[in-house]
N, C-alpha and C positions, 0 to 999 in steps of 0.2 A: 115545305122542304127547302133546305138551304141551297142545295145543288141538284142538278140532274144526275150527275155521276161523281162518285168519289173513287179515285184510283189510289190503291195502297201500294207504293213502290214506284221508283222512277228509273228502273232499268229499261232495256229496249222495249219490253212489253208495255210498261207503264207510260213511257213517253209516247209511244205510238198510239196507244188507246186515248190518252189525254188530248193529243192533237187532232186525232180523227173525230172524236166526239165533239170537240170545240168547233171543228169545221162544219159539223152538222147542225151547228147553232145551239149546242147544249152548254149549260153552265157547269164547268168542271173544276174539281179540286183534286190536286195530286199531293199525296202525303208521303214524305220521305224521312226516314229516321236517321240517315247518315248523309251521303253525298249524292247529288244528282247524277244520274247515269248508271247507278247500281254497280254490281260486281263487274259486268262486262267492261265498262268504261274505266272504273277506278282500280280494279284488282284482277282483271281477267284479260279479255281479248286485246284491248288496246295497249296497256303497258307491257304485256308480254311481247307483242309484235314490235313495240318501240325498243325493247331490249334485244330482240333477236336480230333486228336490222344491223346494228354495229357488229354483232357476232358474225353475221353473214359477210360483212365487209372484211373483217379480220380473217375469216376463213378463206375468202377469195384472194386477199392480198398475199397470203402465205403460198398460194399457188401461182403467183404472178410470173415466176421464172419461165413457165411454159409460154408466156406471151412476150418474152423478151424484156421484161421489166424486173429490175433488181431493187429490192427495198432492204435497207440496212437498219438494224436495231429497231425492229417493229415492236411497238409497245402499245398499251392502252391504259386509260384511266377509268376504272370502273365507276368511281364516284361521279365522273362527268357523264358516263353512259346512263346511270340511274337518274341524274339530274335532268338530262334531256327527256327521258321517259316521263318524269313527273311534269315537265313543261307541256308535253303532248297531252297528257291527261287533263291538265289545268285548262288548256286551250279548248279542248273538246267539252269540258265541263261548262265553260262559259258559253259555248255554242248551244248546248242543251238548255241552259238557263234563258238565253236570248230567244230561242225558238219557242219555248213554253210561254214566255212573256208576250212575244209577238202574236201567239195563238190565243192570247187572253185566258190562259189556264192559270188558276190560282194555285200557289204552291205553299205548303206548310211543312216546316221541319219539326217533326214530333213523332213520338211513339204512338202507334194506333192500335186500339182494341175495338173489335167489332162487337157491339152490344146486342143488336138484332138485325133484321133484314133491311133496315133503313138508317141505322144510327151507328156512328163510331165515336169513340172516346179518345181524345187527343191529350197526350201528356208531353209538355215541353221540357227542355233541359232546365229551364228556370224553375220548374216545379208547378207552373200554372197548368190548368186543365180546362177543357171545354168539350161539349158535345156538339157534333155536327150531323146533319141528316141529309139524305139524298134519295132520289127515286131508285137508283141502282148503285151497287158497290162492285168494284172489280178488284180482285186480289192479284197482284203481280209482284209478290215479295221475293221471288226467285229461290236460290239455293245457296248452301254453304258447303265447303269442303268437309268430307268425312274425317273425323278424328277417331283414332283407335286408342282406347285407354291403356291397353297393354303395352303400347309402343310409345307412351308419353315419356318425355325427358326434356331437359333444358335445351337440347339440340335437335328436337323433333319439330318439324315445321310443316305447314300446309303451303300451297302455292301462294296464298295471300301474304303470309309472313316472309316468304322467300323472294318476293319481288324486288324489294329495295334494300338488299344487303349492302353494306359499305364495301365489301369485297366478295368475290366469288369463293365458294367453299373449295377446298383442295381435293378432298376425297369423298364427295357426296354419294350416298346410296339413295336411290329413288325407288320407292315401293309403288309399283303400278306402271304399266307400259301402255296406257291410253294416250290420248292427244296431249294432255297436260304434262304427264311424266316425260314423254319423249321430247316435247318442246324444251323443257328445262334441261333435259340431258344434252340436247344439241347446243343450247345456249352455253351451258357451263363447259362442256367439252371443247367447244370452239375457242373458248378463251383460256384454255389450259388446264381445266380440272380433270382429275382422274375419276370418271363417272362409272358407277355400276347401277344397272337397272334390274330389278327383281320383279318378275311377273309369274303369277301362279298358273296362268293358262299356257297352252302349248305354243301360242304365237303372241308377239306384240301386236298391238291394235286388234285384240281378240274378236271384236265385233265386225271387223272389216274383211275385205277380200283376202283369203289366205295366201295367194300368190304374191299380192302386193306386200303383205306383212312380212313374208319371208325375204323378199327382195330388199325391203327397207332394213330389216335386221342385218343382212349382209353388208349393206352400205354403211350403216352406223357402226358396225363392228370394224370395218376398214378404217373408219375415222378414229377409232380408239375407244369407243364406248363398249364396256363389258355388259353383255346382255345375258341374263339368266332366266330362261323360260322354264315352265313346268317346275317352278321353285316356290316353296311355301316359306313364308316368314314365320318363325316359331316363337321367338322371344327376344327381348331387348334388354341390355344392360348399359348403364351409363357410369363411366369411371374416368377420372382425370381428363375431363373435357372431351371425352371421346364416347361414341356410341358403338356398341358391339351387338350386331344383329345375327342371331342364330338362324340358319336356314336349312331347309331340306331340299336339295337339288336332285330330283329324280332318285331319291333314296339315299343320297350321300349327304351326310351332315357336315356342316362347316360353319364358320363364323366370319362375318364381314366387319372389319374395323373401319370406322368412318369419322369424319369431323362433323357430320350432320346427316339426318335422315329426313327426306322429303316424302310425305304421305300424299300420294296421288292416286287414291283408290276409289275415287268417285265423289259424288255430292249428294246432299240430302235437302229436302225442302225447308225453307225458313218459315217456321210457323210459331216460333216462341212468342208467347204473350199476345198472340193475334186475336184469340177468341175469348169472349166472356165464358166463365166456367159453366154457365147455364145454356150456352149455345153449342149444340152438337151438330157438327158438320161431317158428312160421310167422307171417309178416306179409303184409299186403296194402296197398300204397301207404303204407308206414311204420306203419300201424296194426296192432294185434294181431288176427289172424284167429280168429274163433270160429265154432262151429257153432250150430245152433238152440237149444241149451241153454246157450250162453255158455261152453262148454268150449273151451280152446285146443288146440293140437296136442299138448300134453303132458298126460298123465293127471293128474287131481286139481287142475289149475291152470285157473282160470276168469278171465274179464275182463268188465268192464262199464263203461259210461259213455263219455266222450270218447275213451278209449284204444282203443276198437274202431271209432271213426269216426262219421260222420253217422247220424242228426241229433245234433249236439253241443249239447244243451240240458240244463240242470240237472234239469228234471223228467223228461226221458227217461232220464238217468243213474240217477236214483232208481228208476224203473220197471224198468229193465234189471237193476239190482242185486237188486231184490226177486225178479224172475224167476229170476236165477241161483241165489239161495239156495233157491228152490223146486225147481229142477233138482237141486241138490246133495243136499238133505236130505229132499225129499218126492217124489223120483223123477218129477217132472213132465218130460215130454219134448217137449211142443209148446205154443206160446203164440200166441194170436191177436194179429195186428198191430192195435194200437189207434190211433185218430186222436189226433194230438197238436197242441196250439196252439203257434204261434211268434209272439212279440210284439216290437215295437220301441217303446221308451219315449221317443220324441221328442214333439213336438206339431205336428200331430195324431198321436195314437198309431196304430200299425198292428198288426193281428193277423190271423193266417190259420190255417186248419185244413183238412186234407183236400185234395181235388183242385183243381187250377187249371183255369181256363177252357181248353177245347179239349185238355185233357190226356187225357180219356177219350172214347170214342165215345158217341153218343146222349145228349148232355147239353145242358142249356140254362142260361142265367144269368138271374137276376132281381135287379134293382138298385133300391134305395130310397135316396133322398138324405136327409140329416139336416136340410136347410133347412126341411122341412115338419113337423118334430118339435117339439111344444110345449115340452118340457123343454130341448131344445137351443137353441131361440130365446130362452126365458126366461133361460137361463144365458149367452147371448151366445157360444155355442160350437157353431154349426150347420154347421160345415165338415165335409165328408166324406160317405161313403156306405157301405152294406152291399151286398155282392154274394154271392148264394147260388147255388151250382152244384148242379143236381139232375138226376136221370135223366128223360129225355124221356117215357118210357112210364109209369114208376111214381111219379114225383115224389119219390122218396126222395132226401134231401139227401146230397150227396157231398162238398161243400166249402163253405167260407165265407171271405170276405175283407172285412175292415173297415178303414176309415180314418176316424178321428174321435175325439172325446173318449171316454175310458174304453173304448176298443176292447179293451184287454187284459182287461177284466172281462166285456164283452159276449160275447167269443168262447167263454166257458165254456158258454153255452147252446147254441151251435152245435156244440161238441164233443160235448156230451151227446146232441144230436139225431143226429149222425152215428154215435156209438157205439151208439145204440139203433135205428138204421135208421128214423128218423122221416121223414115226408114234409113237404112245404111246408105242407100243410093242417094237419098236427099242430102246426106252429109258429105259423101264423097264427091258428088257432082257440084257442090257449092264451090265457087272460086275463092281460094284463100290467098292471101298476100304471100309473095315470095321475095326473100326468104322469111319464114316465120315458123315458130314452133307449132302453130295451129295447122300447118300443112300435113302434119302427121295424120290427120283425120282423112285426108284425100287418099291415103294409101291403105285404108282398111279393106 
């Protein structure tokens, strides 16, 4: 065998697995067909947050009068905003490259096809090819944004194509009100776009806490974002550089005119060209099916991350990949299901972990608003609340849902509490810094 492990894909899962296996003394090859870091680094988590930060600054500066600060002729240069985002991506890309090299992980840039349980076929852009073998193979090829053929047009984009526009669209329509759709809605609206969000479910963030979703919808509506829930997209026409989306809004038919349509309706696994035609691997709802040790239906072939389905989050992908390596080389056969946070980086931010309200029997919810928090009031950002779900009898914390400033940071304390089976009293009796947003937990 040429290697102990071949990892296909260099996103969060692929990088984590490669480094962990190498630290266990294994000879590792990581194969990437595009750029190191995968979708998260190059077209997802990182560039979107790099774009959202200046949008947040612009949004805050527009409110500066309440702090006694006057700003005249406030403008922005979107090309510079995009250029900075690209610089951030480039720096992190170099960091990934350095880390893999330091960990003595071999890297090949090529298209990869799995021939059997131990062999892959590499095709390079130059046209050269070669076969490489390994004791184990780990698939971490991730996912791509879903495209809908019926809504295709020259002005229909996914999040990937929308990242690095030269200028923001003026009247974008966003189809889908999950995390990706809402982050783009906030980004573009904050910089002056007239944004409309269309969601077929009754609430935005339809898989999240309903109370949080409704509060976020109200807040985004006040910011000027038009949100249409319980609304179906029927058909699309493209005329004179415009898109016309026909919708059914709770039985009322109408047409939305826009300069572009952003499809944010989900993702699907990246499997194209991955398997030899004679190699049959078991799938479930188009995702690769794995057992409790992340092994696929084919011996020696494992999979982790988005490619195996929900929850499709970068930090979950890394965690799964680490466990897969433990199963391969440390003979670990069972893993505890850990609580994981999920965040939406609009304003106000939303973050959740664990159980939702009424999802489990014998639970209660405790809610504290931010409007009574000293730090929130001093910062002029006292919108939102914290909801904690706990067991009625034991008071053990089972879930947490936050909407408000820095929710994505505050959720870590709740995740730690659930992981360690702490009670509400454990949380409220912990001394928190004053003044701080985290003091909100003391008031539960």
